[in-house]
Steps between C-alpha positions, in 0.01 A plus 500: 500500500145584615425717803347201680815296447715785634284531812514124556878496474527791746264328743699175476823692567345668805369169631844346458658784692239475777561127526874558533450767769252282686738207487783715640275627779380148581862385530582787737191429711591133519851588624367750756233256620759232564726749682226656717517403867174665607203274439267788410748650260563160339126440456461839331792430270365154410159651425662766280700227323184301420323810366801596290547149359128484419529831316794358302300190407203712388732721297651197325155352439382825343813510286435146378135586430601795283741276313229238440255767386755639258568152359125433460445832325793428269346163408161658440653770281693236305184292451308809389777589255496145361121510457522832319775366276291191424203723414717712272632191325149354465374828354793514260442139393128564448578809293755308294254217442226745401738672260602166349137396458417836341795462263387149407144623444628782280716256308205267446284792390766618256557152360335440161185296504545136399403428142142387449465139400299509175351155561382596847362830368302317231366255758389787724318662210310186409429421864364852549263462205367161616487580869151653498371216287635241742323668791175509305542135403556401867175680595675659797623174652857553621608135472371471143673827414831371639468178298433695180793732575738207545372345176563827318855520640576149375365578154692828488821315588439259212417780258813693602720222358414614149746750348212715376348534848635846584409642157148360484220754566356479849146470367591201283668320791210576733241367254699181441532433870134580557405240241744241637363545852141488383414835653172667417417865510617796300869578488558874528844629399562872543743702294722549806513124557603448140787748527617501861582240760252537787600492864479155663134420545351421836186300542214713362245631743164343424239750381254629757163335496224692327268605780288726284 
């Protein structure tokens, strides 16, 4: 029990005792006032009775106030304890969720990479070789470039139906598609493009104008 609670209990006990004593005194004064024959003495006794009874009422009121204050403080402490408990639970849940997400991320990182689709890899290689040529052919017009890209995708899908598609050299496929699409311009195939699958190509940045 806290020191404040002990002091409150002692104060309530003292107030209770004072109320009892005041009540006893008020009863005695009431009896004496009724028995008094002298008018002055009776008036004094009645006045003392009123003062004593008022003191009893104030004592009881103070006792009730202390009781209400104690009940309010108990409710506030309970509410504070519940808020703290809720915060602890929320923190624990957030930590558990973070740990679960970290475990999932670690599991995904440790998982083996999905196998590379050889048909898709071959398409990416050919598309990477022809990409610059398509942009040159479109003369920097985005809509024309998109149309040529879609046409190339359709032709690649048709070419991929052949069993020899994935084994055919990239340069051979690129030259066939260039001829089928009627593209002009030189087709440049680097050694890296012949051997490795390039990263997915974004739309090429048009060359800067010659201001010299």
